[in-house]
C-alpha angles and dihedrals in degrees: 000000000000122000130206112258089228139006119285107279133225089251093054091047090051089060090055092047093050092048098045107025090234115179125198122243091191129106087226110085107219089202093055111015094167100278134062116284133180130187087270095060122093112264115247132181090064121129125214088255090052090051089055090056090052092050092050091050093047092049092050092046096050104029089234124114108249123182142148115280118251117250090252092050091048094053092044090055093042094053092045092196096319130121099197127106090265130020089254098047142284096305131063138193136183087255087071104038145008112256139117101298093194085084127064137205130210095344095314117149125260114256145172129311113217093190092215143033124306127220112276111262094028090126132047115277125244120260090279095053097258118141130214097009085140116051134333096092136001108246128223117235127189100251127098115235118276127180093229142350097267106130095010117153110270094216101063097253121139115281106225101151123096116346124091102326092188093063131056126207125261128200140190109036125249147243092271096053135085117252100260088071090060094065116123092242100050118116129197137168141203138181111283092225097051131080136190144168098275101054130080134143145233126218129238124198129207114239121215 
């Protein structure tokens, strides 16, 4: 599979909105989420169901099969061959990711708190060239929420059986969170029909 180098941006989402006439059902306005956004910022205010509409449109437009990554694929790409807490080691700073720098992790220094998203690519990529895998926005993945990995598919595909079918998994942490939530292993979940200002998504593409 291929994975987007960064989360879907406001500019990319605008193209979808213009082409489809999509209208948000969320209380979070993706155009004005409460902090400054440009076309280069990750789109927020998009539910898991909204992301599916975007992926269908993108697939039809390009002739390629776009989808959300599975939770296993996402962590595999986030780690990029590493086994540390983050893809760049066991410490983190606000020079490396966008999170609430009032909080620290594993002896890391305090840092700044942007209080909103940052432009995609503002921080160095992981070893595989992927940006914002830690922080900025939580990212939707395809899987439903499960309490643990017992019974998970062994081949990396999305786990959509059993579990909490109302909620879908989130990965990566976000600008509002303290740094321990940005670890490669951390799992979160949210209702598939809801959207807010800390959640975006990244596209995956099936390779022949």
